[in-house]
N, C-alpha and C positions, 0 to 999 in steps of 0.2 A: 545452518546456511550462512554463508558470508554475506554481509550487507554492505554495499558500497554507498558512500555518501551520507554517513551518519551526521556529518556536519550540517547537511541541509535540514535534517530534523531538528537539530539544536537551534539553528537560526530561525526556523519557522516557529518554534516554541517561544523564542524571544519576542516575536511580534504577535503571537497568539498564545498568551500565557496559559489559558485554559486547555490548550492542546499539548503543552509540553510533557506532562506526566503520561498521558495516554500514548503519545508518540514513542516515548522511551519504553513503555510497556510493550508496545508492538515490536520495537527493536529487539528487546530481550527475548520475546517469544519467537521472533523470526530467527534469531541467532541459534536458538535451541532446535528449530525445525529442521527436519531432514526429509521433507516430502520429495517424492520422486515423480509426482504428477499432480494435476489440479485436484483430483479427488482426495488425495492425502493432504494437500494444503488446506482444503476445506474442513478437514477433521480438526485442524488446529485453529484455523480462522474461518469460522462459519460464514462470514460475510464476503469472503474472497470471491471475486467474479471477474471474468474477462471483460476488458473494456471494448475490445473490437473483435471482429470475426476471425482475425488471424491469431488470436491469443498472444499477441505481442506484449500487452500490458495487463497487469492484474490490479484491480481496484480493491482496497481494503477500507472498510468503515472504521473510523477513529472517533472515539468519544461519543458513542451512541449515535453514530451517523451524522454528527455535526461537521466532521471533516472527512475527506477522502484522500487516501494515500495511493498514488499510482506508482507501480513498480514493474520493471521488466524482470521476471523471474525465469532464470535458466536452471531448470531442474537437472540437466546433465552435468553442469559444473557446480551445482549447489550455490549459486550466486544470485543475489537480488540487487538490482540497480535501481535506486530510488529515482524516479522521474520527476515527480512533483507532489506537493501537498496542496490541497484546495479546500475551501469551504464547500459545504454541500451545494450551495447556490452557484458557486463558480464552476463546480464539476458539472452540474446540470446544464449550465449555459454553454460550456465548452464541449462536452462529450455527448450529451443526450441529443443535441441537435444533429450531430453527425450520424446517429443511428436512424433518425427519421427521414 
């Protein structure tokens, strides 16, 4: 799968050094992934989960759930657009409130 905005992962890793290697590991695994739907994506990334009811964004746990990577995954074009990387606390504050 093609991953758009690797630079955002690198930049986040600069400000969160403990996340740098796990983010690059995710990037490498995502580049190798050829999932055609969410079920197949979960075979590679067990923690992959939809952020919203529309399945617009997918959330990936990074570094043992310390960080959350939010990406728009387009299975039809085999492209993943990185939306943002957040700490677990930032993710909870921003996205969990929306669900409730």
